[in-house]
C-alpha beads as a LAMMPS data file, in Angstrom:
LAMMPS data file: protein, C-alpha beads

263 atoms
261 bonds

1 atom types
1 bond types

-500.0 500.0 xlo xhi
-500.0 500.0 ylo yhi
-500.0 500.0 zlo zhi

Masses

1 110.0

Atoms # bond

1 1 1 357.266 -192.424 -183.731
2 1 1 360.694 -190.521 -182.882
3 1 1 362.048 -190.918 -179.382
4 1 1 362.805 -186.938 -179.569
5 1 1 360.144 -184.797 -178.098
6 1 1 359.693 -181.200 -179.476
7 1 1 359.433 -178.787 -176.874
8 1 1 356.360 -176.901 -177.820
9 1 1 354.688 -173.560 -176.896
10 1 1 351.137 -174.471 -175.854
11 1 1 348.832 -177.152 -177.096
12 1 1 350.153 -179.405 -180.238
13 1 1 347.835 -178.080 -183.014
14 1 1 348.676 -180.692 -185.320
15 1 1 345.616 -182.733 -186.693
16 1 1 346.257 -186.608 -187.394
17 1 1 343.514 -188.152 -189.770
18 1 1 343.644 -191.804 -190.766
19 1 1 341.022 -192.755 -193.343
20 1 1 340.092 -196.285 -194.266
21 1 1 337.799 -197.629 -197.267
22 1 1 337.658 -201.465 -196.499
23 1 1 335.874 -204.084 -198.677
24 1 1 334.546 -207.537 -197.913
25 1 1 333.328 -209.568 -200.872
26 1 1 330.625 -212.017 -201.060
27 1 1 328.912 -214.382 -203.903
28 1 1 325.002 -215.294 -203.180
29 1 1 323.702 -217.689 -205.910
30 1 1 320.031 -216.558 -205.271
31 1 1 318.023 -213.659 -203.782
32 1 1 317.395 -215.773 -200.557
33 1 1 321.064 -216.166 -200.227
34 1 1 321.515 -212.365 -200.699
35 1 1 318.988 -211.363 -198.382
36 1 1 320.540 -213.753 -195.620
37 1 1 323.638 -212.131 -196.270
38 1 1 322.616 -208.711 -195.872
39 1 1 321.022 -209.796 -192.468
40 1 1 324.275 -211.100 -191.398
41 1 1 326.104 -208.435 -192.208
42 1 1 323.376 -206.229 -190.328
43 1 1 323.974 -208.752 -187.025
44 1 1 327.351 -208.824 -187.126
45 1 1 328.020 -205.098 -187.329
46 1 1 325.248 -203.507 -185.255
47 1 1 325.571 -200.553 -183.118
48 1 1 326.734 -202.684 -179.873
49 1 1 329.821 -204.266 -181.856
50 1 1 330.523 -201.007 -183.689
51 1 1 330.477 -199.322 -179.983
52 1 1 333.048 -201.875 -178.857
53 1 1 335.319 -201.482 -181.888
54 1 1 335.455 -197.821 -181.059
55 1 1 335.990 -198.151 -177.485
56 1 1 339.117 -200.049 -178.275
57 1 1 340.098 -197.946 -180.701
58 1 1 339.771 -194.844 -178.271
59 1 1 341.778 -197.328 -175.601
60 1 1 344.304 -198.048 -178.199
61 1 1 345.135 -194.645 -179.029
62 1 1 345.139 -193.235 -175.416
63 1 1 341.821 -191.271 -175.498
64 1 1 338.991 -191.393 -172.810
65 1 1 335.316 -191.887 -173.552
66 1 1 332.979 -189.431 -172.036
67 1 1 329.593 -190.333 -173.563
68 1 1 328.335 -192.758 -175.919
69 1 1 324.801 -192.674 -177.974
70 1 1 324.233 -195.159 -180.264
71 1 1 320.921 -196.197 -182.977
72 1 1 320.335 -198.980 -184.774
73 1 1 317.729 -198.295 -187.875
74 1 1 315.257 -200.436 -189.827
75 1 1 315.649 -202.286 -191.830
76 1 1 319.198 -202.062 -191.534
77 1 1 322.223 -199.951 -190.513
78 1 1 323.362 -198.520 -187.134
79 1 1 324.971 -195.289 -185.684
80 1 1 327.161 -194.579 -183.020
81 1 1 328.477 -191.058 -181.356
82 1 1 331.313 -191.066 -178.893
83 1 1 332.175 -188.026 -177.118
84 1 1 336.145 -188.624 -175.895
85 1 1 338.886 -186.593 -173.988
86 1 1 342.166 -186.930 -175.254
87 1 1 345.146 -188.241 -173.435
88 1 1 348.794 -188.289 -173.947
89 1 1 350.169 -191.618 -175.012
90 1 1 352.707 -192.940 -172.730
91 1 1 356.006 -194.251 -173.708
92 1 1 357.235 -194.255 -177.437
93 1 1 356.632 -197.929 -178.341
94 1 1 356.699 -199.440 -181.904
95 1 1 353.441 -198.683 -183.712
96 1 1 353.674 -201.633 -185.839
97 1 1 353.675 -204.198 -182.691
98 1 1 349.980 -202.953 -182.105
99 1 1 348.004 -206.329 -181.752
100 1 1 344.826 -207.180 -184.064
101 1 1 341.490 -207.480 -182.241
102 1 1 337.630 -208.227 -182.307
103 1 1 334.750 -207.153 -185.276
104 1 1 331.291 -204.396 -186.731
105 1 1 327.528 -200.182 -189.720
106 1 1 327.707 -196.402 -188.669
107 1 1 329.579 -195.064 -185.815
108 1 1 330.600 -191.270 -185.162
109 1 1 332.673 -190.810 -182.319
110 1 1 333.699 -187.386 -181.386
111 1 1 336.691 -186.603 -179.328
112 1 1 337.408 -183.464 -177.455
113 1 1 339.286 -181.406 -180.701
114 1 1 339.148 -184.970 -182.586
115 1 1 336.765 -187.486 -183.943
116 1 1 336.275 -191.202 -184.815
117 1 1 333.305 -192.290 -187.594
118 1 1 332.781 -195.693 -189.031
119 1 1 330.019 -195.984 -191.990
120 1 1 328.993 -199.273 -193.298
121 1 1 327.669 -199.796 -196.702
122 1 1 325.891 -203.477 -197.578
123 1 1 325.274 -203.630 -201.097
124 1 1 324.172 -206.397 -203.524
125 1 1 323.819 -206.890 -207.063
126 1 1 320.416 -207.952 -208.267
127 1 1 321.569 -210.073 -211.218
128 1 1 325.367 -211.498 -211.082
129 1 1 325.099 -212.351 -207.315
130 1 1 328.079 -209.869 -206.161
131 1 1 327.240 -208.778 -202.703
132 1 1 329.793 -205.884 -201.249
133 1 1 330.321 -204.743 -197.922
134 1 1 331.985 -201.526 -197.482
135 1 1 333.222 -199.825 -194.317
136 1 1 334.467 -196.098 -194.376
137 1 1 336.520 -195.487 -190.975
138 1 1 338.141 -192.078 -189.812
139 1 1 340.119 -191.652 -186.896
140 1 1 341.280 -188.029 -186.680
141 1 1 343.272 -186.691 -183.437
142 1 1 344.777 -183.371 -182.654
143 1 1 347.638 -183.417 -180.213
144 1 1 350.250 -185.727 -179.450
145 1 1 348.197 -189.003 -179.560
146 1 1 348.361 -190.690 -183.032
147 1 1 345.535 -192.737 -184.795
148 1 1 348.332 -194.810 -186.454
149 1 1 348.357 -196.788 -183.381
150 1 1 345.012 -198.316 -184.113
151 1 1 346.023 -199.222 -187.948
152 1 1 346.700 -203.186 -187.304
153 1 1 343.626 -203.298 -184.817
154 1 1 341.216 -201.862 -187.336
155 1 1 342.555 -203.821 -190.298
156 1 1 342.175 -207.054 -188.274
157 1 1 338.701 -206.200 -187.056
158 1 1 337.005 -206.319 -190.167
159 1 1 337.121 -208.817 -192.943
160 1 1 339.025 -206.987 -195.335
161 1 1 339.684 -207.843 -198.839
162 1 1 340.454 -204.923 -200.220
163 1 1 341.611 -201.790 -198.077
164 1 1 342.165 -198.182 -199.039
165 1 1 344.241 -196.003 -196.233
166 1 1 344.921 -192.113 -196.324
167 1 1 347.089 -190.491 -193.667
168 1 1 347.442 -187.051 -193.304
169 1 1 348.956 -184.373 -190.924
170 1 1 347.135 -181.108 -191.211
171 1 1 348.063 -177.918 -189.429
172 1 1 351.081 -176.841 -187.694
173 1 1 352.025 -176.385 -184.107
174 1 1 354.921 -174.025 -182.752
175 1 1 358.181 -174.759 -180.571
176 1 1 359.389 -172.787 -177.778
177 1 1 361.337 -170.772 -180.183
178 1 1 358.717 -169.906 -182.493
179 1 1 359.594 -172.208 -185.368
180 1 1 356.699 -173.901 -186.952
181 1 1 356.329 -177.666 -186.862
182 1 1 354.107 -179.153 -190.010
183 1 1 354.611 -182.935 -188.793
184 1 1 355.775 -184.284 -185.181
185 1 1 356.955 -187.745 -186.286
186 1 1 359.128 -189.838 -188.907
187 1 1 356.952 -191.553 -191.801
188 1 1 358.013 -192.673 -195.231
189 1 1 354.745 -194.802 -195.725
190 1 1 352.073 -196.292 -193.937
191 1 1 353.176 -199.439 -194.553
192 1 1 356.208 -199.045 -191.900
193 1 1 353.470 -199.278 -189.629
194 1 1 351.725 -202.594 -190.488
195 1 1 352.228 -205.704 -188.728
196 1 1 354.281 -208.200 -190.448
197 1 1 351.248 -210.535 -190.614
198 1 1 349.299 -207.745 -192.685
199 1 1 352.311 -207.005 -194.832
200 1 1 352.364 -211.003 -195.685
201 1 1 348.712 -211.323 -196.469
202 1 1 348.279 -208.151 -198.769
203 1 1 349.852 -206.662 -202.003
204 1 1 350.316 -203.037 -201.475
205 1 1 350.764 -199.930 -203.652
206 1 1 351.686 -196.477 -202.232
207 1 1 350.934 -193.220 -203.739
208 1 1 352.711 -190.678 -201.501
209 1 1 352.807 -186.801 -201.295
210 1 1 355.629 -186.370 -199.022
211 1 1 355.870 -182.512 -199.298
212 1 1 352.055 -182.380 -198.341
213 1 1 352.255 -185.024 -195.580
214 1 1 349.650 -187.198 -197.495
215 1 1 350.450 -190.973 -197.441
216 1 1 348.045 -193.257 -199.422
217 1 1 348.382 -197.263 -199.458
218 1 1 345.799 -199.716 -201.235
219 1 1 345.726 -203.325 -200.192
220 1 1 344.652 -206.213 -201.601
221 1 1 344.701 -210.101 -200.295
222 1 1 347.187 -211.961 -201.917
223 1 1 345.567 -215.651 -201.766
224 1 1 342.032 -216.163 -203.265
225 1 1 340.103 -219.035 -202.190
226 1 1 336.499 -219.346 -203.560
227 1 1 335.119 -220.876 -200.488
228 1 1 336.121 -217.746 -198.686
229 1 1 333.606 -215.679 -200.994
230 1 1 330.609 -218.002 -201.341
231 1 1 327.626 -217.745 -198.619
232 1 1 325.557 -220.556 -197.900
233 1 1 326.913 -222.970 -200.201
234 1 1 330.526 -224.775 -200.899
235 1 1 332.512 -224.383 -204.287
236 1 1 332.587 -228.106 -204.762
237 1 1 328.622 -228.047 -204.410
238 1 1 328.944 -225.869 -207.645
239 1 1 329.484 -227.284 -211.541
240 1 1 332.971 -226.602 -212.591
241 1 1 332.096 -224.311 -215.394
242 1 1 330.024 -221.963 -213.295
243 1 1 332.510 -222.178 -210.576
244 1 1 335.098 -220.909 -213.006
245 1 1 332.577 -218.252 -214.211
246 1 1 332.022 -217.097 -210.297
247 1 1 335.775 -217.097 -209.661
248 1 1 336.113 -214.699 -212.670
249 1 1 333.713 -212.518 -211.899
250 1 1 334.790 -212.045 -208.264
251 1 1 338.577 -211.699 -209.471
252 1 1 337.259 -208.926 -211.656
253 1 1 335.330 -207.292 -209.168
254 1 1 338.355 -207.104 -206.891
255 1 1 340.329 -205.443 -209.415
256 1 1 337.903 -203.005 -210.191
257 1 1 337.704 -202.141 -206.264
258 1 1 341.270 -202.073 -206.069
259 1 1 342.166 -199.718 -208.978
260 1 1 339.092 -198.102 -208.524
261 1 1 337.846 -198.044 -212.069
262 1 1 336.000 -200.302 -214.466
263 1 1 337.624 -203.085 -216.430

Bonds

1 1 1 2
2 1 2 3
3 1 3 4
4 1 4 5
5 1 5 6
6 1 6 7
7 1 7 8
8 1 8 9
9 1 9 10
10 1 10 11
11 1 11 12
12 1 12 13
13 1 13 14
14 1 14 15
15 1 15 16
16 1 16 17
17 1 17 18
18 1 18 19
19 1 19 20
20 1 20 21
21 1 21 22
22 1 22 23
23 1 23 24
24 1 24 25
25 1 25 26
26 1 26 27
27 1 27 28
28 1 28 29
29 1 29 30
30 1 30 31
31 1 31 32
32 1 32 33
33 1 33 34
34 1 34 35
35 1 35 36
36 1 36 37
37 1 37 38
38 1 38 39
39 1 39 40
40 1 40 41
41 1 41 42
42 1 42 43
43 1 43 44
44 1 44 45
45 1 45 46
46 1 46 47
47 1 47 48
48 1 48 49
49 1 49 50
50 1 50 51
51 1 51 52
52 1 52 53
53 1 53 54
54 1 54 55
55 1 55 56
56 1 56 57
57 1 57 58
58 1 58 59
59 1 59 60
60 1 60 61
61 1 61 62
62 1 62 63
63 1 63 64
64 1 64 65
65 1 65 66
66 1 66 67
67 1 67 68
68 1 68 69
69 1 69 70
70 1 70 71
71 1 71 72
72 1 72 73
73 1 73 74
74 1 74 75
75 1 75 76
76 1 76 77
77 1 77 78
78 1 78 79
79 1 79 80
80 1 80 81
81 1 81 82
82 1 82 83
83 1 83 84
84 1 84 85
85 1 85 86
86 1 86 87
87 1 87 88
88 1 88 89
89 1 89 90
90 1 90 91
91 1 91 92
92 1 92 93
93 1 93 94
94 1 94 95
95 1 95 96
96 1 96 97
97 1 97 98
98 1 98 99
99 1 99 100
100 1 100 101
101 1 101 102
102 1 102 103
103 1 103 104
104 1 105 106
105 1 106 107
106 1 107 108
107 1 108 109
108 1 109 110
109 1 110 111
110 1 111 112
111 1 112 113
112 1 113 114
113 1 114 115
114 1 115 116
115 1 116 117
116 1 117 118
117 1 118 119
118 1 119 120
119 1 120 121
120 1 121 122
121 1 122 123
122 1 123 124
123 1 124 125
124 1 125 126
125 1 126 127
126 1 127 128
127 1 128 129
128 1 129 130
129 1 130 131
130 1 131 132
131 1 132 133
132 1 133 134
133 1 134 135
134 1 135 136
135 1 136 137
136 1 137 138
137 1 138 139
138 1 139 140
139 1 140 141
140 1 141 142
141 1 142 143
142 1 143 144
143 1 144 145
144 1 145 146
145 1 146 147
146 1 147 148
147 1 148 149
148 1 149 150
149 1 150 151
150 1 151 152
151 1 152 153
152 1 153 154
153 1 154 155
154 1 155 156
155 1 156 157
156 1 157 158
157 1 158 159
158 1 159 160
159 1 160 161
160 1 161 162
161 1 162 163
162 1 163 164
163 1 164 165
164 1 165 166
165 1 166 167
166 1 167 168
167 1 168 169
168 1 169 170
169 1 170 171
170 1 171 172
171 1 172 173
172 1 173 174
173 1 174 175
174 1 175 176
175 1 176 177
176 1 177 178
177 1 178 179
178 1 179 180
179 1 180 181
180 1 181 182
181 1 182 183
182 1 183 184
183 1 184 185
184 1 185 186
185 1 186 187
186 1 187 188
187 1 188 189
188 1 189 190
189 1 190 191
190 1 191 192
191 1 192 193
192 1 193 194
193 1 194 195
194 1 195 196
195 1 196 197
196 1 197 198
197 1 198 199
198 1 199 200
199 1 200 201
200 1 201 202
201 1 202 203
202 1 203 204
203 1 204 205
204 1 205 206
205 1 206 207
206 1 207 208
207 1 208 209
208 1 209 210
209 1 210 211
210 1 211 212
211 1 212 213
212 1 213 214
213 1 214 215
214 1 215 216
215 1 216 217
216 1 217 218
217 1 218 219
218 1 219 220
219 1 220 221
220 1 221 222
221 1 222 223
222 1 223 224
223 1 224 225
224 1 225 226
225 1 226 227
226 1 227 228
227 1 228 229
228 1 229 230
229 1 230 231
230 1 231 232
231 1 232 233
232 1 233 234
233 1 234 235
234 1 235 236
235 1 236 237
236 1 237 238
237 1 238 239
238 1 239 240
239 1 240 241
240 1 241 242
241 1 242 243
242 1 243 244
243 1 244 245
244 1 245 246
245 1 246 247
246 1 247 248
247 1 248 249
248 1 249 250
249 1 250 251
250 1 251 252
251 1 252 253
252 1 253 254
253 1 254 255
254 1 255 256
255 1 256 257
256 1 257 258
257 1 258 259
258 1 259 260
259 1 260 261
260 1 261 262
261 1 262 263
């Protein structure tokens, strides 16, 4: 953030929205393993853990939680709703130094004039063994607080193989001279706000529309270790030919999700 504060006439009406699509991939060799994977995801990303994640995000961006409602669903899934009041962020510390933290299914957090939402989508293919866990996260704030402060924390809170991040500043606010401002901080790329370890771990591509204050970054893990993608079995327990087939299939899935089209 720029250290120079704009002197405003009234409330800061700018809306800053940070949106994620996060994918975690897994290969399960049979129906039982796929069922176990879905059960694991449902437990690891239940309403309680989602609530903790949103509480941490609220603290990081400088918001105050007023009320929480949450619900786990049968057979799987969860929802959380938070009512949050905004508070100014103290200081102008570097956003890229935001520390990573813990882990979560569906969360909706309402801020005073803003909101936080998380929805999760566990999915498995009945034939080829690919299981995909997707989390959609939106952090929208209005005023001086910035969702970019929670960027690194959210990346580290999920086992993220592929991440698509969108950031947009909407609306305008007026200064004391009556001039309209359509953004109140400097940004050339979302990558500017990633921590060093995130930049080292991911390949990234930007598609930005600066004139519209629209910023888009796609991320893909650089390293591929098959053991990190197997559920209930190790790579050395699988026949070499089958192991190569699984690896090719997973890499194709990663490419398709990263580029958003079938290959």
